VOPA-318789 format. One record per residue (C-alpha): residue number from 0; chain; y, x, z. Coordinates in steps of 0.1 Angstrom, whole numbers, plus 5000, padded with zeros to 4 digits. Layout:
<pts>
   n chain north east   up
 NUM     A     Y    X    Z
...
</pts>
This chain:
<pts>
   n chain north east   up
   0     A  6429 7163 2633
   1     A  6440 7127 2635
   2     A  6434 7101 2608
   3     A  6445 7066 2599
   4     A  6433 7043 2571
   5     A  6455 7019 2551
   6     A  6434 6990 2537
   7     A  6446 6961 2518
   8     A  6441 6923 2521
   9     A  6438 6924 2483
  10     A  6441 6947 2453
  11     A  6476 6960 2443
  12     A  6492 6952 2476
  13     A  6509 6986 2474
  14     A  6485 7008 2494
  15     A  6490 7039 2471
  16     A  6528 7038 2474
  17     A  6527 7031 2512
  18     A  6504 7061 2517
  19     A  6528 7083 2496
  20     A  6557 7071 2516
  21     A  6540 7077 2550
  22     A  6527 7111 2538
  23     A  6562 7122 2530
  24     A  6577 7107 2562
  25     A  6552 7125 2584
  26     A  6555 7157 2564
  27     A  6592 7157 2569
  28     A  6585 7155 2607
  29     A  6566 7188 2604
  30     A  6531 7176 2604
  31     A  6504 7190 2580
  32     A  6495 7158 2562
  33     A  6467 7153 2536
  34     A  6459 7121 2515
  35     A  6423 7109 2511
  36     A  6407 7081 2492
  37     A  6369 7080 2495
  38     A  6364 7060 2463
  39     A  6389 7053 2435
  40     A  6385 7034 2402
  41     A  6409 7046 2376
  42     A  6411 7062 2342
  43     A  6443 7078 2351
  44     A  6432 7112 2365
  45     A  6448 7145 2375
  46     A  6433 7180 2371
  47     A  6432 7197 2405
  48     A  6439 7233 2416
  49     A  6401 7238 2421
  50     A  6393 7227 2385
  51     A  6381 7191 2390
  52     A  6397 7157 2386
  53     A  6409 7130 2410
  54     A  6428 7098 2407
  55     A  6465 7101 2397
  56     A  6476 7083 2429
  57     A  6461 7109 2451
  58     A  6479 7136 2431
  59     A  6512 7119 2438
  60     A  6503 7116 2475
  61     A  6495 7153 2475
  62     A  6529 7160 2461
  63     A  6544 7138 2488
  64     A  6526 7162 2513
  65     A  6540 7192 2495
  66     A  6505 7205 2486
  67     A  6484 7210 2455
  68     A  6460 7182 2446
  69     A  6424 7190 2455
  70     A  6391 7173 2446
  71     A  6384 7167 2484
  72     A  6413 7142 2483
  73     A  6393 7118 2462
  74     A  6356 7127 2463
  75     A  6343 7097 2443
  76     A  6362 7086 2411
  77     A  6349 7058 2390
  78     A  6362 7059 2354
  79     A  6354 7026 2336
  80     A  6340 7030 2301
  81     A  6331 6994 2295
  82     A  6336 6961 2313
  83     A  6303 6966 2331
  84     A  6298 7004 2333
  85     A  6317 7036 2345
  86     A  6314 7073 2346
  87     A  6310 7086 2382
  88     A  6329 7117 2392
  89     A  6318 7133 2425
  90     A  6339 7160 2441
  91     A  6357 7165 2408
  92     A  6328 7168 2385
  93     A  6310 7144 2362
  94     A  6279 7132 2382
  95     A  6266 7104 2359
  96     A  6271 7070 2344
  97     A  6261 7037 2359
  98     A  6263 7000 2352
  99     A  6281 6980 2378
 100     A  6249 6962 2389
 101     A  6233 6996 2395
 102     A  6261 7012 2414
 103     A  6252 6994 2447
 104     A  6220 7013 2448
 105     A  6238 7046 2442
 106     A  6266 7042 2468
 107     A  6246 7051 2499
 108     A  6238 7085 2483
 109     A  6276 7092 2479
 110     A  6285 7088 2516
 111     A  6274 7124 2524
 112     A  6298 7140 2499
 113     A  6326 7116 2509
 114     A  6322 7126 2546
 115     A  6319 7163 2536
 116     A  6352 7162 2517
 117     A  6369 7143 2544
 118     A  6359 7168 2571
 119     A  6368 7198 2549
 120     A  6402 7183 2541
 121     A  6408 7175 2577
 122     A  6401 7211 2588
 123     A  6436 7221 2575
 124     A  6455 7190 2585
 125     A  6472 7175 2615
 126     A  6470 7140 2600
 127     A  6449 7125 2572
 128     A  6461 7093 2557
 129     A  6432 7075 2541
 130     A  6436 7048 2514
 131     A  6411 7020 2510
 132     A  6401 7005 2477
 133     A  6404 6968 2468
 134     A  6399 6948 2500
 135     A  6374 6948 2529
 136     A  6374 6910 2525
 137     A  6351 6915 2495
 138     A  6322 6913 2519
 139     A  6297 6908 2491
 140     A  6302 6945 2484
 141     A  6299 6956 2520
 142     A  6263 6969 2518
 143     A  6264 7006 2513
 144     A  6303 7006 2512
 145     A  6320 7039 2510
 146     A  6355 7027 2502
 147     A  6366 7006 2531
 148     A  6349 6996 2563
 149     A  6318 7015 2556
 150     A  6338 7047 2555
 151     A  6360 7037 2584
 152     A  6331 7032 2607
 153     A  6311 7062 2595
 154     A  6341 7085 2601
 155     A  6356 7067 2631
 156     A  6389 7061 2615
 157     A  6411 7032 2627
 158     A  6424 7008 2601
 159     A  6458 6992 2593
 160     A  6455 6961 2571
 161     A  6483 6955 2546
 162     A  6492 6922 2530
 163     A  6514 6916 2499
 164     A  6540 6889 2507
 165     A  6555 6890 2472
 166     A  6524 6872 2458
 167     A  6526 6845 2485
 168     A  6499 6835 2510
 169     A  6502 6866 2531
 170     A  6494 6848 2563
 171     A  6461 6836 2549
 172     A  6454 6870 2534
 173     A  6454 6887 2567
 174     A  6440 6859 2590
 175     A  6414 6851 2563
 176     A  6403 6887 2560
 177     A  6396 6889 2598
 178     A  6377 6856 2595
 179     A  6352 6869 2569
 180     A  6348 6904 2583
 181     A  6317 6913 2604
 182     A  6330 6916 2641
 183     A  6323 6953 2643
 184     A  6343 6959 2610
 185     A  6371 6936 2623
 186     A  6372 6957 2655
 187     A  6382 6988 2634
 188     A  6415 6971 2625
 189     A  6442 6981 2650
 190     A  6473 6967 2633
 191     A  6489 6952 2602
 192     A  6517 6957 2578
 193     A  6535 6933 2555
 194     A  6545 6948 2522
 195     A  6569 6940 2493
 196     A  6592 6917 2512
 197     A  6623 6904 2493
 198     A  6653 6890 2511
 199     A  6660 6887 2548
 200     A  6629 6899 2568
 201     A  6639 6878 2598
 202     A  6630 6847 2578
 203     A  6594 6858 2583
 204     A  6596 6863 2621
 205     A  6576 6832 2628
 206     A  6549 6841 2603
 207     A  6547 6876 2616
 208     A  6542 6864 2651
 209     A  6516 6839 2640
 210     A  6495 6866 2623
 211     A  6496 6887 2655
 212     A  6487 6858 2677
 213     A  6458 6846 2655
 214     A  6443 6881 2649
 215     A  6452 6899 2680
 216     A  6464 6928 2658
 217     A  6496 6947 2664
 218     A  6524 6942 2638
 219     A  6537 6975 2627
 220     A  6564 6964 2603
 221     A  6577 6944 2574
 222     A  6583 6968 2544
 223     A  6609 6956 2519
 224     A  6605 6957 2481
 225     A  6611 6993 2469
 226     A  6630 6989 2436
 227     A  6628 7026 2427
 228     A  6589 7025 2425
 229     A  6591 7025 2387
 230     A  6605 7060 2389
 231     A  6573 7074 2403
 232     A  6542 7081 2382
 233     A  6524 7049 2375
 234     A  6487 7043 2385
 235     A  6483 7012 2364
 236     A  6492 7010 2327
 237     A  6508 6976 2334
 238     A  6534 6994 2356
 239     A  6545 7019 2329
 240     A  6573 7001 2311
 241     A  6596 6995 2340
 242     A  6630 6981 2330
 243     A  6631 6984 2291
 244     A  6663 6995 2275
 245     A  6678 6982 2243
 246     A  6689 7007 2216
 247     A  6683 7044 2215
 248     A  6651 7060 2202
 249     A  6623 7034 2203
 250     A  6589 7046 2213
 251     A  6559 7022 2213
 252     A  6527 7031 2231
 253     A  6495 7012 2221
 254     A  6480 6998 2253
 255     A  6443 7005 2246
 256     A  6417 6986 2265
 257     A  6405 7019 2282
 258     A  6438 7037 2282
 259     A  6436 7069 2302
 260     A  6459 7096 2316
 261     A  6490 7076 2307
 262     A  6511 7097 2331
 263     A  6523 7114 2298
 264     A  6547 7085 2295
 265     A  6563 7087 2329
 266     A  6591 7112 2321
 267     A  6598 7095 2288
 268     A  6605 7061 2305
 269     A  6632 7077 2326
 270     A  6651 7091 2296
 271     A  6683 7070 2291
 272     A  6682 7075 2253
 273     A  6646 7063 2250
 274     A  6633 7028 2249
 275     A  6596 7028 2258
 276     A  6575 6997 2251
 277     A  6538 6991 2259
 278     A  6523 6972 2230
 279     A  6497 6948 2243
 280     A  6467 6931 2226
 281     A  6477 6906 2201
 282     A  6512 6920 2195
 283     A  6524 6934 2162
 284     A  6541 6968 2160
 285     A  6579 6962 2158
 286     A  6595 6972 2125
 287     A  6622 6992 2142
 288     A  6598 7016 2160
 289     A  6607 7053 2156
 290     A  6575 7068 2172
 291     A  6541 7054 2179
 292     A  6520 7071 2207
 293     A  6483 7067 2207
 294     A  6475 7076 2243
 295     A  6444 7090 2259
 296     A  6412 7069 2262
 297     A  6382 7068 2284
 298     A  6362 7054 2254
 299     A  6375 7068 2222
 300     A  6351 7050 2198
 301     A  6354 7017 2217
 302     A  6392 7018 2218
 303     A  6393 7027 2181
 304     A  6374 6994 2175
 305     A  6399 6977 2198
 306     A  6428 6992 2179
 307     A  6415 6979 2146
 308     A  6408 6945 2161
 309     A  6445 6941 2169
 310     A  6454 6951 2133
 311     A  6472 6981 2146
 312     A  6456 7004 2120
 313     A  6474 6984 2093
 314     A  6506 6985 2113
 315     A  6504 7023 2116
 316     A  6501 7027 2078
 317     A  6532 7005 2073
 318     A  6550 7024 2101
 319     A  6544 7057 2083
 320     A  6555 7042 2050
 321     A  6588 7033 2066
 322     A  6593 7070 2077
 323     A  6581 7066 2113
 324     A  6562 7092 2133
 325     A  6528 7091 2152
 326     A  6518 7112 2182
 327     A  6481 7112 2193
 328     A  6472 7124 2228
 329     A  6437 7134 2236
 330     A  6416 7104 2227
 331     A  6444 7092 2205
 332     A  6444 7126 2187
 333     A  6406 7121 2180
 334     A  6413 7086 2166
 335     A  6438 7100 2141
 336     A  6411 7120 2123
 337     A  6388 7112 2095
 338     A  6356 7107 2115
 339     A  6343 7109 2151
 340     A  6307 7123 2154
 341     A  6287 7114 2185
 342     A  6253 7129 2179
 343     A  6242 7127 2215
 344     A  6253 7091 2221
 345     A  6279 7101 2247
 346     A  6300 7069 2240
 347     A  6271 7046 2229
 348     A  6246 7047 2201
 349     A  6244 7081 2184
 350     A  6262 7082 2151
 351     A  6295 7087 2133
 352     A  6325 7064 2133
 353     A  6353 7065 2107
 354     A  6387 7074 2122
 355     A  6422 7063 2111
 356     A  6423 7091 2085
 357     A  6459 7101 2094
 358     A  6450 7137 2102
 359     A  6425 7158 2082
 360     A  6403 7167 2112
 361     A  6368 7157 2124
 362     A  6358 7154 2161
 363     A  6323 7160 2175
 364     A  6316 7146 2209
 365     A  6296 7166 2235
 366     A  6287 7162 2271
 367     A  6307 7192 2283
 368     A  6340 7181 2297
 369     A  6370 7204 2295
 370     A  6390 7202 2327
 371     A  6418 7228 2329
 372     A  6454 7233 2336
 373     A  6471 7252 2308
 374     A  6503 7270 2299
 375     A  6514 7280 2264
 376     A  6540 7276 2237
 377     A  6550 7246 2216
 378     A  6550 7262 2181
 379     A  6576 7241 2163
 380     A  6603 7246 2190
 381     A  6591 7279 2206
 382     A  6594 7262 2241
 383     A  6571 7271 2269
 384     A  6548 7242 2279
 385     A  6525 7234 2307
 386     A  6500 7206 2311
 387     A  6463 7200 2314
 388     A  6432 7192 2293
 389     A  6407 7166 2304
 390     A  6384 7155 2275
 391     A  6350 7155 2258
 392     A  6347 7167 2222
 393     A  6361 7193 2199
 394     A  6382 7187 2168
 395     A  6383 7209 2137
 396     A  6397 7205 2101
 397     A  6424 7217 2077
 398     A  6453 7201 2096
 399     A  6444 7224 2125
 400     A  6460 7251 2103
 401     A  6493 7235 2114
 402     A  6488 7236 2152
 403     A  6509 7218 2178
 404     A  6508 7246 2203
 405     A  6494 7280 2212
 406     A  6474 7283 2243
 407     A  6460 7318 2254
 408     A  6467 7330 2219
 409     A  6446 7302 2203
 410     A  6459 7274 2181
 411     A  6459 7239 2197
 412     A  6463 7205 2181
 413     A  6470 7195 2145
 414     A  6499 7183 2123
 415     A  6500 7165 2090
 416     A  6516 7183 2060
 417     A  6549 7162 2063
 418     A  6549 7168 2101
 419     A  6551 7131 2109
 420     A  6516 7128 2124
 421     A  6508 7151 2153
 422     A  6478 7153 2176
 423     A  6471 7173 2207
 424     A  6446 7174 2236
 425     A  6474 7184 2261
 426     A  6485 7160 2288
 427     A  6515 7161 2311
 428     A  6537 7180 2286
 429     A  6568 7158 2289
 430     A  6572 7167 2326
 431     A  6584 7201 2314
 432     A  6622 7195 2310
 433     A  6629 7221 2284
 434     A  6601 7211 2262
 435     A  6609 7174 2265
 436     A  6645 7180 2255
 437     A  6635 7202 2225
 438     A  6608 7177 2214
 439     A  6631 7147 2216
 440     A  6657 7166 2196
 441     A  6630 7175 2170
 442     A  6621 7138 2164
 443     A  6657 7127 2162
 444     A  6662 7114 2197
 445     A  6688 7125 2224
 446     A  6677 7141 2257
 447     A  6697 7135 2289
 448     A  6691 7168 2307
 449     A  6671 7149 2333
 450     A  6651 7171 2357
 451     A  6619 7150 2360
 452     A  6605 7170 2389
 453     A  6637 7167 2409
 454     A  6638 7130 2401
 455     A  6603 7124 2415
 456     A  6610 7145 2446
 457     A  6642 7125 2453
 458     A  6624 7092 2448
 459     A  6597 7103 2473
 460     A  6623 7112 2498
 461     A  6639 7078 2493
 462     A  6605 7061 2497
 463     A  6599 7080 2530
 464     A  6633 7068 2543
 465     A  6625 7033 2531
 466     A  6592 7034 2551
 467     A  6608 7050 2581
 468     A  6634 7021 2584
 469     A  6607 6994 2584
 470     A  6574 7009 2599
 471     A  6569 7018 2635
 472     A  6558 7054 2628
 473     A  6554 7064 2664
 474     A  6530 7035 2670
 475     A  6511 7043 2638
 476     A  6507 7079 2649
 477     A  6495 7067 2683
 478     A  6468 7046 2667
 479     A  6456 7074 2645
 480     A  6424 7086 2661
 481     A  6412 7122 2666
 482     A  6381 7126 2644
</pts>
């Protein structure tokens, strides 16, 4: 097994997309490729074939490799619950909760499961492409590091450093990173990539040569901007909207502070008859909105307070008075109810919090997390559905007598008496083409007949071709070390 690690000179330099493109490119050459990210921080998670959860980016990279996502692909997942604390998921299961200031003391204990997952994953691969997190230039976080150079050195994996030229200052990004790295860490870097270039790449020839001269690292390519990136599942909520369309059926999603599992929106943003808007803090709900989506949340009670602070609770009442619809997904479903009970203090101090009162249900939080892929039937349309559940808590009440779906013979979700407020714990539903078309028709929108799965596959192929044209893949493979 050979391995190579893509690290970034900063956050959001495009590492996840590069790994997906490289994974598909090498897979198309007949190699057994697996993605790996030692530590990820994201509230956008995917449920794996072995019943755990990993970052959504690694699930997309697994798809690029043509394999099912597995917990070994992302052994440590940090899910922020507040500005200073996060839930820690280790090898797919909830491990604990820690404040940011305490995590440094925990990290060294997590290297063992990280290396265990890496070696187990590698046992079935010809090539493992590892993605770093943030930047190794954050040398203040180096002690006990498991995400970047700490992992690279422990596992003996060579590093390719990637810079984002679209932001400007890419020469300083790369040369400056080498300047602040410990010499033994810097020795792990065997080459560099320039990402997100717009225009004529030859205009950067002198800059490219300067980086190679100053660092001694081999240049492996200048990757142009990939305009179809918005057609792939988004890892960051800020990337969801893409190019907004005018007209058509207008869906507005409330961008909660701890928004989670927002991949639900990805198929909708590609529908030509749908205009999808992410409503940000401080913005009022547009009066011409047809449907409001309350998305998943990593902190239901906290995001309910955030929602009220924006005045969106008042906007929702006015929206329904105008004849609009509301769909609550997972945490958003819980918010729609009359009350959220948290007797064990899962999300803060023990107690109960009034909900929005738009569904006649009550939710009780518990420490047991439900992680499961599901198949069933959407009851209003009769369509087959598939998706996944990833949540804490259970909801009960009279509106559950009008369920959204049937899963394993049991009712799931709830609906108001007039049918205009709906809640469900199911994620990933809109990726099912037949259901999405029937659901859009049911709410008064038009469906295009788009095959979402085929669209994602075609975009991954286009990404692979894009990377192949600009990256020296043979040199990259030669650098990849046997581990």
